[in-house]
C-alpha positions as CSV (number, residue, x, y, z in Angstrom):
1,M,13.1,12.3,-54.2
2,G,16.5,13.7,-53.7
3,S,19.0,14.8,-56.1
4,K,22.2,12.9,-56.5
5,N,24.2,15.9,-55.3
6,T,22.7,15.8,-51.8
7,R,25.5,16.1,-49.5
8,R,25.4,13.6,-46.4
9,Y,26.6,15.4,-43.0
10,S,27.7,13.4,-40.1
11,D,26.0,13.7,-36.7
12,E,29.3,15.4,-35.2
13,Y,29.1,18.0,-37.9
14,K,25.5,18.4,-37.3
15,R,25.8,18.7,-33.4
16,D,29.0,21.2,-34.1
17,A,26.7,23.5,-36.3
18,I,23.8,23.6,-33.9
19,E,26.1,24.5,-31.2
20,V,27.5,27.4,-33.3
21,V,24.0,28.5,-33.9
22,R,23.2,28.5,-30.2
23,S,26.2,30.2,-28.9
24,S,26.4,33.1,-31.3
25,D,24.3,36.0,-31.9
26,R,23.9,35.4,-35.4
27,T,21.1,34.1,-37.6
28,V,20.8,30.9,-38.7
29,T,21.2,31.9,-42.3
30,E,24.4,33.8,-41.4
31,V,26.0,30.5,-39.9
32,A,24.6,28.4,-42.7
33,R,26.5,30.6,-45.3
34,E,29.6,30.5,-43.0
35,L,29.5,26.7,-42.9
36,G,28.5,26.0,-46.4
37,V,25.1,24.4,-45.4
38,S,21.8,25.4,-46.7
39,P,19.7,27.3,-44.2
40,E,16.7,24.8,-44.3
41,S,18.6,22.1,-43.4
42,L,20.6,23.8,-40.5
43,R,17.1,25.4,-39.3
44,G,15.8,21.3,-39.5
45,W,18.7,20.4,-37.6
46,V,18.0,23.2,-34.6
47,K,14.3,22.5,-34.6
48,K,15.0,18.5,-34.2
49,S,17.7,19.2,-31.4
50,R,15.4,21.6,-29.6
51,E,12.5,18.8,-29.7
52,V,15.0,16.1,-28.4
53,R,16.2,18.5,-25.7
54,S,12.8,19.1,-24.6
55,A,11.7,15.8,-24.7
56,E,14.7,14.6,-22.6
57,A,13.9,17.4,-20.3
58,R,10.6,16.4,-20.1
59,Q,11.5,12.7,-19.7
60,G,13.9,14.0,-16.9
61,A,11.1,15.9,-15.2
62,D,9.1,13.0,-15.3
63,A,11.7,10.8,-13.5
64,R,12.0,13.5,-11.0
65,D,8.2,13.7,-10.6
66,E,8.1,10.0,-10.1
67,E,10.8,9.9,-7.3
68,L,9.2,12.7,-5.6
69,R,5.7,10.7,-5.6
70,R,7.5,7.5,-4.5
71,L,9.5,9.6,-1.8
72,R,6.3,11.3,-0.5
73,K,4.4,7.9,-0.5
74,L,7.2,6.5,1.2
75,A,7.2,9.4,4.0
76,A,3.3,9.2,4.6
77,E,3.8,5.5,5.2
78,Q,6.3,6.0,7.4
79,A,4.5,8.8,9.5
80,K,1.7,6.2,9.6
81,T,3.8,3.4,11.0
82,I,5.1,5.8,13.8
83,E,1.4,6.8,14.6
84,I,0.5,3.3,15.0
85,L,3.8,2.4,17.0
86,K,2.5,5.3,19.4
87,K,-0.8,3.9,19.7
88,S,0.3,0.3,20.3
89,D,3.5,0.8,22.5
90,R,2.3,-2.0,24.8
91,L,1.7,-4.2,22.3
92,L,5.0,-4.3,20.8
93,R,7.0,-6.4,23.5
94,E,7.1,-9.6,21.9
95,G,7.0,-11.9,25.2
96,E,4.1,-10.0,26.8
97,R,1.8,-9.4,23.7
98,P,-1.6,-11.4,23.8
99,V,-2.2,-12.3,20.5
100,S,-6.0,-11.7,20.8
101,E,-5.2,-8.1,21.7
102,V,-3.0,-7.5,18.8
103,R,-5.8,-8.6,16.7
104,R,-8.6,-6.6,18.2
105,F,-6.1,-3.5,17.9
106,I,-5.8,-4.2,14.3
107,H,-9.6,-4.6,13.9
108,A,-10.3,-1.1,15.9
109,E,-7.6,0.5,13.9
110,K,-8.5,-0.6,10.4
111,A,-10.9,2.3,9.6
112,N,-7.7,4.3,10.0
113,Y,-5.0,2.5,8.3
114,T,-4.9,-0.3,5.8
115,V,-4.8,-3.7,7.3
116,V,-1.6,-4.6,5.2
117,L,0.3,-1.6,7.1
118,L,-1.1,-2.6,10.4
119,C,-0.4,-6.1,10.3
120,R,3.3,-5.3,8.8
121,V,3.8,-3.0,11.8
122,M,2.5,-5.3,14.3
123,R,4.3,-8.4,12.9
124,T,1.2,-10.2,12.2
125,G,0.1,-12.3,9.2
126,R,-2.7,-10.9,7.0
127,S,-4.2,-14.5,6.8
128,T,-3.9,-14.9,10.5
129,Y,-6.0,-11.7,11.1
130,Y,-8.2,-12.4,8.6
131,A,-9.0,-15.9,10.0
132,W,-9.6,-14.5,13.3
133,A,-12.0,-11.8,11.7
134,A,-13.9,-14.5,10.1
135,G,-14.3,-16.6,13.2
136,R,-15.5,-13.8,15.2
137,E,-19.0,-14.0,14.7
138,A,-18.7,-17.7,15.6
139,R,-16.9,-17.3,18.7
140,E,-19.7,-14.4,19.6
141,A,-22.2,-16.9,18.8
142,G,-20.6,-19.4,21.0
143,R,-20.2,-17.0,23.8
144,R,-24.2,-16.3,23.8
145,A,-25.2,-19.9,23.7
146,D,-23.0,-20.5,26.7
147,E,-24.4,-17.6,28.4
148,A,-27.9,-18.5,27.8
149,L,-27.0,-22.3,28.8
150,A,-25.5,-20.8,32.1
151,H,-28.8,-18.9,32.6
152,V,-30.7,-22.1,32.3
153,I,-28.3,-24.3,34.5
154,T,-29.1,-21.6,37.2
155,V,-32.7,-21.8,36.6
156,I,-32.4,-25.6,37.1
157,H,-30.4,-25.0,40.1
158,I,-32.7,-22.7,41.9
159,A,-35.7,-24.9,40.9
160,S,-34.0,-27.7,42.9
161,R,-33.5,-25.5,45.9
162,G,-29.7,-26.1,45.4
163,N,-29.9,-29.8,45.5
164,Y,-29.3,-30.8,41.9
165,G,-25.2,-31.4,41.3
166,V,-23.6,-31.6,38.0
167,P,-25.1,-35.1,37.2
168,R,-28.6,-34.4,37.8
169,A,-28.6,-30.8,36.0
170,T,-26.8,-32.5,33.1
171,A,-29.6,-34.9,33.1
172,E,-32.3,-32.4,33.4
173,L,-30.6,-30.1,30.6
174,R,-30.9,-33.3,28.5
175,R,-34.7,-33.7,29.4
176,Q,-35.3,-30.1,28.2
177,G,-33.7,-30.8,24.9
178,H,-30.1,-29.2,25.6
179,I,-27.0,-31.0,23.9
180,V,-24.5,-30.7,26.6
181,N,-21.1,-32.5,26.9
182,H,-21.0,-33.5,30.4
183,C,-21.7,-36.5,32.5
């Protein structure tokens, strides 16, 4: 416990005493004698001041480092945006850009860039791209089924020596078990 004779010093007095120690070439003990303060107290004040200043310096450096990281990330993203824009110059014309080509471009470039960045640069919704990508397999399967059906129709037409028209070819397809939506 402290004695009843312990003096309390104001923060301003402590700051001034610390500044005298820093600005002069004298030792802490000499400055303490001159000011009428115990050398241990003055050393404690100086030590605490150094710790606060170093913490503030670290905090300032951390803030600068964070800002530098943020700016580097922004610059890298802008560089990627420029690369994407160069690759897709013909797709940028709003009136002339076929939607399927934009989606195919995003699909082709997603190995090099994030889908988020590609969609933002190409002004396309991510959900739109992902819906297109999810339906891609179904569209491919439908295309293959159409090609197979076209082959069967060609075989029926050749087998009839070119005599069957649409109604007879449709009837023959139904007889063979194909489901077709024609007369």
